[in-house]
N, C-alpha and C positions, 0 to 999 in steps of 0.2 A: 935697908936696902932694896935696890928695884934690878932684875934683874929679864932681860928680855932674850929669847932664845929665840929663833927658827930654824927647822930643820924637816925633811924627808924623809916620809918610810915609801916601802915598793907601793903605796895605795892612795898615800897621803899628803899634803903640805901643811905643814903645824908650822902654829905662832905659841910660846907659851909666856906669860910675864907672872912673875914671882914675886914676893915683896918680903919681908921679916916684919912688917910690922904689925897691929895689935889684931888683926882678924878680926872678925864678925861672924853672927850665928846667920848660916847662909839657907835658914827656916825663911826669916823674912823676904826671900826672895820669890817664894811659892807663890805669893799675890803679886803677877805682875802686872796688875792695875794699878800698883803705886809706884809700879817701875817700868813704865812708858819706852823709856829708852834701852832695856835689855831687851823685851820684849820686840821690840823695832830691829834692833840688831840681830836677834835668832832668827825673826822673822824673813828679815833680808839675805842672813846667808843662806836660811834653807831654800829660798825661792830662788834665789839668783844659782848659786853653785853646790846646792846641796849638801851644805857645811853645817858646821854646829859648832857653839858657844856652852862651853861648861866651867864653871866657878864651884870652886874647894877653897875653905876657908878654916881654920883653928883657933878659936879663939886664945892670945898671946903667944903665937907663934907666925902667924901669917895669912894670906892668899896667895892662891894660884889660879888664874884665867887661861885658857887653851883655847887657841881656837885652830879649826880642823875644816881643810878644803881638800874635795877629793880630788886626783889627778884627773879623773875620767872628764871633770866639768871645765878642765883647764886647757884641752889638748886641742 
């Protein structure tokens, strides 16, 4: 099951994507040379809107990806 939620805080716009799938070891993401797509997304978010991307995953429980864009860069 996949859930996509968007919301805002006083300072940020946020998009959260979660699933209840098999999950994975997030330590494999530390070597971004092997994950150029993630590196590109993080770099573009940071350079264009000072945003961020975070990934949390638990084996056997699922994964959550959080995209955050500060409001100060969208007004």
